[in-house]
N, C-alpha and C positions, 0 to 999 in steps of 0.2 A: 843243061841250066833250064828250071819250068818256066816255060810262056805263061803268064796270067792269062792271055785272052780267052774268053771262053770258058773257061776255069771254075767253079763251083767254090765256092768259098762261104765258109760257117764261121762268125767272129763274134764274138763273147764279149762286152764291156764294149761294145762299138759306141754310147753314146758319148765320150768324152775321153780327154785324155789320148794316151797310145793309140785306144782302140778305135777314135774318130779319126788319126791321121792316117793309121791303117788301112781304115774304109775308104779315104780320098784318095790314098797311093794307089791301093786295088784298083778300083774305078778307075782310074787314071789310065791301065795297064787293060783293061777291057776285062774286067773279073765281071760274073757276078755273083753278087754277095748276097748273103743272109745275114741280117742285122738283128744283135739278140741284146739285150739289159730289161731294167727294170721300166724304166720310162721310155713310153711310147712317145711322145712329144716330141723328146731328144733325139729317137732316134728318129723320127720322121724329117726334122732339121739336118740330120745328119745326111739323110739320102737325098735330101733338097740339096743339100752344101756340094755333095758329092757327084749332081747332075745325073742323079741315077732315076730309071723309072720302073716301073712295077712288072716289064719284059723281063728285066735285069736285075729285082732287087725281089727280097723277101724279107719284110719285117714280122720278126717272132722273139715279141719283150717275154720272159718270164723271169722269176728270180732264184738268183744263183743257188739260193737254203731251199731250194724247193724243185729236186729235178726227178719227181714222182711222175711227168706227163712228157719226159725227155721220148721218150720212143713214137710219139707221136708227133713233135717235133721233125723228129729225125724224118719220117714218112710223109710229111707234109712238102720237108724238102725234095725228096727223092721222085713226089709226086709231079711238084711242080717242074724240078729240072734234071730227074734224071740219073743225077748223080750226087756225089761228093767227092770231089778232089781234095781240099784242105782244111781239116779244122783246126783253128784258131781260139784255144783257151784263153784267154784276154782278161777277163773278167775277172774281178778281185777287190777285196778290201784289206785295209791295211789296219795297225793297231798302236794305239799311244798309251800303254796304263802298263804300272809295275804288274808282276806278275803276283807279288803277294795280295794283292790289292784287287784282282780280277776275279769273278766268278767265273766257275768252269761253265756255267751255260756261255759266257762268251767266246771261251777257247773252242767251245764246240760250236760254236758259230762262226767264226775264223775257220775252223778245218771245214768245215762245210761249205762254206764259200769260194773257198781258195783252192779246196783238195778235193773233196770228196764231189765237185760239179764237176771238175775236170776228167776225172776217174770215172762217173756217169756217163757223158757227153760222149768222151772216147769210145768208151763199152758200144754206146749207142750207135755209133758210125760204124765201127767195125766188120760189120756183117754185109754190110754195102761197098764198102771198100775190099774187103775180101774179094765180094763177088766180082766185085769189078777189076780184081786185079793190082790194081794200083790206090794211090792213095796217102796224105802227108799229114800228121798231128804235128802241131806246134804249140805249145806251151811255156807263157810269161810265167816264169819264178821271178827270182830277183837275185842278186848278191847274200841278201839275205836267206839263200837257201843254202848258200855254202858257209855263213858263218850269224852266230848270233849278235842281237845287238839291244843295247837298252830299251827298253819299254814296249818290245816287239817279240814277246817271248811267244806267243802263239800263231803270230805271223809268220815269225821264220820258222817256229816249228811243220807249219802247215809247206812252206815252200821246200824244207827239206824233205819234206814225205813226197812231193812231187818227183823229186830226182827218183828217190827208189822207185816209183812205180814207173815214171817212164823209163828210166834206164833199163828194168827187167821186160816192158813192154816192146820196149827197140827189139832185143834179140826174139823176142816171140813170135811178132809181126815181119820180123825181114823176110820169109820166106816167101810172103804174099806178096813182096813190092811195097811194102807200106813204112814209109820212113818218120820216124820221130824225131824232133828238134826240141829241144830245150831252151829256153832265151832266158838270159837273167842282164836284167839291167840295172844301172847303179842309179847316180842320181840322175832325173831325168825334171826336167822343166812342167810339172803336171799338179795338181791340186789333190793328190795322193794324200797328202797331210792334214788337210783340211778337211779330206772326206772319212780319214780314220775314224775307229771309234775307238771308246776311252773304256774304262773298267766296267760302266754301268752299260754300256752298248749304245752310247748315246755318241753323236756325233764330236769329233775334237772339235774343230774349228779355230785352229791354232797353224797359222800359217811357219811352215820350216823354210826361212828365207835362204838356206845352203839351196834351193832349188833352183834359183834364179843366176847358179850358177851352173846349173846341169847341162846335160844336152836338152835341144830341143823335140818336143814329142813328133815331129815333122824328120828330125835327123835320125832319133828312133825307129822310127817305123820303116823309114828306107833300109836302117840295118838289120831289122828284122826280116825285110823282103829277102835282100840280100842273101841273108844267111837261108833261108827257106828256099831260093831259088841254087843255090850252091849245095842244098841236101847236106847241112852242117849239123852234125851230132847236137853241138853245144858251142852258144855264142855268146860273150858278153861284150856289153855295151854301157859307155859313159868313160868316165878318165880318170883323174889318179885316185880315184879312191877303189879302181880295179884291182891296186896293186895290193891291197888288202888280201886278195884272195891266195894270190903267190905267197903270202907271208905265211899264212895261217897255216898254209898247205906245208910250207919249208922250215919256218919258224914260232911255232905255236906259242911258247913262251913270248918272244920277243913279241907277237901280235896282242897278246891278254895284254901286255902294259901298254903300247900303243893306243888299244880301241879302249883302254878306262881313261886315257887323256881328250877323247875325241867330246866335241860339242853334242851335248843330245839336245835333239828338237824331236 
């Protein structure tokens, strides 16, 4: 099992929710953290919350929609720490809009943020991991990466795409001692619905009250860390909602009838 003490971990989406919980849990285990998101002030807050110092933390803010400078960021990490042991592609954004009402540019924005950013970051760190002879890339997908749901057409598509890419990449990097883990959370108590975007690309600002029945972000983070430590290929995190994955796989007709009855949030 991976011991995180002294390991260099690059974490996107580190300013809130699951990312913030992951940062604190990894810091507690002695990891050296690279924290990324758009909001510098929030990253600084997380750094302080996790009791990190300049010698074991690097804040690298950037927008996942624009990965043109990602290779420079990778170089900065290697320059400071000398290596990159683990990349956690956690950053992303959700959606709450009907497909028929959603402008194509919004679909593209979701794909850029949720899919292409993870691809770009992973391709950027791979040369360093191959040079090291080791590495691990963990990518946060969703149970929406296993089946579609109301108001999430582009979001679900972006998560499905992650599985195709990283399952292929896993085969290609296996000879270099690089592991790939796909993480599929279900209902987690975060502000993902509030921060989702609508058909105009504006913030949803509507609460999904079912989230309060979900796992805490800290428990989700703990399960993610255990999955990485055990080198899991894929992990599902949540409660009863995870049953839908098995039903969809073995009984697609029944799944469709059941999903039609679900409350839309």
